[in-house]
N, C-alpha and C positions, 0 to 999 in steps of 0.2 A: 500031575495032579489030580486023585482020584479027592471027589465033592465027601466021602468021607474022611479023608486028610483036611483039605476045606473047611467044614465045617467043626470037626476038631480043635484048629489052629484061631477058626474067630471066640469058640470055649472056653481056652486055654488064654485068648488076649481080655476080651469083653467082661468072663462069665459068661455061663453058660444062658441067664434069663436075658441077660442081657445084650448077647450075642444074633439072637433073633430079632431082637426088637430095632435091633441095629439094621440092620441083612434087608427088616421088611420099608424100614422107614426114612431109614438119608441116604438122602440123594447127594453124587456125588459128579461131580462135572469131568475128572475123569475115568468116569466109569456112564457122560454123554447127555450125562442129566437124566441119569439112572439109580433106583439101587440098588443094591449087592443081588436081588430075588430074581429083577427086574435085566442086570446083565445077563444071569446067567441065563434063566425063561430066555432071551434071543439066543444063544447060544456062544457068549463068550464064556471062553474057560475059566474054570478055576486056579489056575495057575496068572491066567494074567486079572483076573478079581482077587485076588489074592495080594498082589503087586499092585494096580490100588486102593487096595484097603490101606497094603504096609508103607507106602508112599502118604495118602490122605491122613494118616491117625497117627505117625510118625512113631509105629512097631519098632521095638529096638531092633538093632540088626538080629539077632542073637534069637529073637523069632522070630522069624523071616525062613 
């Protein structure tokens, strides 16, 4: 998954303004105690991070 697709999915699910805030501030155990941004910076693939976001935030299957 390209980062552009990842960020579009984040914006589609959370809203454009909240997606960035969520990515900076929400620490998830599924990301090893990291935020989305920290996980991406640490080398996690966008696809891996999106899967964790979906599982953690109960993103509906049709939006995954």
